[in-house]
C-alpha positions as CSV (number, residue, x, y, z in Angstrom):
1,M,-36.7,16.5,20.1
2,D,-39.2,13.9,19.7
3,W,-38.7,11.2,18.0
4,N,-41.6,10.8,15.8
5,E,-40.8,14.2,15.0
6,I,-37.8,13.5,12.7
7,P,-38.3,12.6,9.0
8,I,-37.3,9.2,8.2
9,N,-38.5,9.0,4.4
10,N,-35.9,8.4,2.5
11,W,-33.8,6.8,5.2
12,P,-32.5,4.0,2.6
13,I,-30.5,7.0,0.4
14,K,-29.7,8.1,4.2
15,L,-27.7,5.7,4.9
16,V,-26.1,5.2,1.8
17,S,-24.4,8.3,2.4
18,A,-24.2,8.1,6.5
19,I,-21.9,4.5,5.2
20,L,-20.1,6.5,1.9
21,I,-19.0,9.7,4.7
22,L,-17.5,6.9,6.9
23,A,-16.0,4.8,3.9
24,A,-14.3,8.0,2.7
25,W,-12.9,8.8,6.2
26,I,-12.0,4.7,6.0
27,D,-10.8,5.5,2.3
28,G,-8.9,8.9,3.0
29,K,-7.3,8.0,5.9
30,E,-5.8,4.7,5.0
31,L,-6.3,3.7,1.5
32,R,-9.2,1.4,1.6
33,V,-12.1,0.5,1.8
34,P,-12.2,-2.4,4.5
35,N,-14.6,-5.7,4.4
36,Y,-16.4,-5.1,7.7
37,I,-17.6,-2.1,5.6
38,T,-18.5,-3.1,2.0
39,F,-19.8,-7.3,2.5
40,P,-22.2,-5.9,4.7
41,M,-23.9,-3.2,2.7
42,I,-24.2,-5.0,0.4
43,L,-25.5,-8.6,1.8
44,S,-28.5,-5.8,3.3
45,G,-29.2,-3.6,0.8
46,L,-29.9,-6.8,-1.0
47,I,-32.0,-8.2,1.7
48,Y,-33.5,-4.8,2.2
49,Q,-34.9,-4.8,-1.2
50,T,-36.3,-8.0,-1.0
51,C,-38.6,-6.9,2.0
52,V,-39.5,-4.0,0.1
53,G,-39.8,-5.4,-3.4
54,G,-39.6,-9.5,-3.3
55,F,-38.8,-11.4,-5.9
56,A,-38.6,-8.4,-8.3
57,G,-37.1,-6.2,-5.5
58,F,-34.2,-8.8,-5.0
59,G,-33.6,-8.8,-8.8
60,A,-33.6,-4.5,-8.2
61,G,-30.9,-5.0,-5.6
62,F,-29.1,-8.0,-7.8
63,A,-28.9,-5.7,-10.5
64,G,-27.5,-2.6,-9.1
65,M,-25.0,-4.6,-7.3
66,C,-23.7,-6.0,-11.1
67,C,-24.0,-2.6,-12.8
68,G,-21.5,-1.5,-9.3
69,L,-19.4,-4.4,-10.2
70,I,-19.8,-3.8,-14.0
71,C,-18.8,0.0,-13.4
72,L,-14.9,-0.4,-11.9
73,L,-13.8,-4.0,-12.2
74,P,-12.2,-3.1,-15.4
75,L,-10.3,-0.5,-13.3
76,Y,-9.2,-2.9,-10.4
77,A,-8.7,-5.6,-12.9
78,V,-5.3,-4.0,-14.7
79,G,-5.0,-2.8,-11.0
80,G,-6.5,0.8,-11.0
81,M,-7.7,1.3,-8.0
82,G,-8.7,-1.0,-5.0
83,A,-11.3,-3.9,-4.1
84,G,-13.1,-1.9,-1.7
85,D,-13.9,1.2,-4.1
86,V,-15.1,-1.6,-6.2
87,K,-17.9,-3.2,-3.7
88,L,-19.2,0.3,-2.3
89,M,-20.1,0.7,-6.3
90,A,-21.6,-2.8,-5.6
91,G,-22.6,-2.1,-2.4
92,I,-24.7,1.3,-3.4
93,G,-26.0,-0.7,-5.9
94,A,-27.4,-2.7,-4.2
95,W,-28.9,-0.3,-2.0
96,V,-31.0,1.8,-4.9
97,G,-30.4,-0.4,-7.7
98,W,-29.0,0.2,-11.2
99,Q,-30.4,3.7,-12.8
100,I,-29.4,5.3,-9.9
101,T,-26.5,3.9,-9.5
102,A,-24.6,4.2,-12.6
103,S,-26.4,7.7,-12.9
104,S,-23.5,8.2,-9.5
105,F,-20.2,5.9,-10.7
106,A,-20.9,9.2,-13.8
107,V,-20.8,11.6,-11.3
108,S,-17.8,9.7,-9.1
109,V,-16.0,10.2,-12.6
110,V,-16.4,13.7,-13.0
111,V,-15.6,13.8,-9.0
112,G,-12.0,11.9,-8.8
113,A,-11.0,13.8,-12.4
114,I,-11.2,16.9,-10.7
115,M,-9.6,15.3,-7.6
116,A,-6.7,14.2,-9.5
117,L,-6.2,17.5,-11.0
118,I,-6.0,19.1,-8.2
119,M,-3.3,17.1,-6.5
120,V,-1.1,17.0,-9.6
121,A,-1.6,20.8,-9.0
122,Y,-0.9,21.1,-5.6
123,S,1.7,18.6,-6.2
124,G,3.2,20.5,-9.8
125,E,4.4,17.8,-11.2
126,W,2.8,18.2,-14.0
127,K,5.2,16.2,-16.2
128,K,5.7,13.7,-14.3
129,H,2.0,12.9,-13.3
130,Y,1.2,13.5,-17.4
131,A,4.3,11.3,-18.3
132,Q,2.6,8.6,-16.3
133,F,-0.7,9.2,-18.1
134,L,0.1,8.6,-21.1
135,M,3.0,5.4,-20.3
136,I,-0.7,3.7,-18.9
137,L,-2.2,4.5,-22.1
138,S,0.5,3.2,-24.2
139,E,0.1,-0.1,-21.6
140,W,-3.3,-0.1,-21.6
141,S,-3.6,0.0,-25.4
142,V,-0.9,-2.2,-26.5
143,I,-0.5,-4.8,-23.7
144,K,-4.1,-7.1,-24.1
145,N,-3.6,-9.1,-20.5
146,P,-5.7,-7.9,-17.8
147,Y,-3.5,-9.1,-15.1
148,K,0.5,-8.4,-16.4
149,L,-1.4,-5.0,-16.5
150,S,-1.6,-5.3,-13.3
151,E,1.4,-6.5,-12.3
152,M,2.3,-3.3,-13.8
153,A,0.3,-1.3,-11.8
154,A,1.3,-3.1,-8.6
155,E,5.1,-2.0,-9.7
156,R,4.3,1.9,-10.4
157,K,2.5,1.9,-7.7
158,P,5.0,3.8,-4.9
159,R,5.8,6.3,-7.2
160,M,2.4,7.7,-7.4
161,C,0.2,9.8,-5.9
162,L,-2.5,8.1,-4.6
163,L,-6.5,8.7,-4.6
164,P,-8.5,6.8,-2.3
165,Y,-11.3,6.6,-4.3
166,G,-14.4,6.0,-1.7
167,I,-13.8,9.6,-1.4
168,P,-14.8,10.7,-4.9
169,I,-17.5,8.0,-4.9
170,C,-18.4,9.1,-1.5
171,I,-19.3,12.9,-3.0
172,G,-20.4,11.9,-6.7
173,T,-22.9,9.6,-4.3
174,I,-24.3,11.9,-2.1
175,G,-23.9,14.7,-4.4
176,Y,-26.5,12.7,-7.5
177,F,-28.7,11.3,-4.5
178,M,-29.0,15.8,-3.7
179,Y,-29.5,16.2,-7.3
180,A,-32.0,14.4,-7.9
181,G,-34.2,15.4,-5.1
182,L,-33.5,11.8,-3.7
183,M,-32.8,13.4,0.2
């Protein structure tokens, strides 16, 4: 095949998708999304947006990055997920802007919920996980200090079945890209 025959339309979406697949694979193996993926993703997204759209492009990338951070930062603040997941979502935003990031986040939440239910069903420990869910909701409604909530989550972490959230981010985002006709 001649390189000139390979379609490269929407290459930023394809690049983001490839990065997401790599991040999901690592997260699935190690339960973390490393900085050597997230920081370059964020920085290169902002550079790309600036090169394509100038100051307005930088603004679009920055708004997308902030959207990605805002989507997951509250859960990170209370110990509900890792910083790598938050930075991965910010990286998506830096490349594609806030509108697509918000939509891909919404789909990722649904994918994450479905995956969590499947994990609970597979373990067969419905009562245990339901009790943990109610306890966490109770803590969130009573304790308003995010530092205390984070400490409690860290203490509880070894006893919980953990969902590598890079996987739902990957599936949800690429699924949204496909649904929106971006790939």
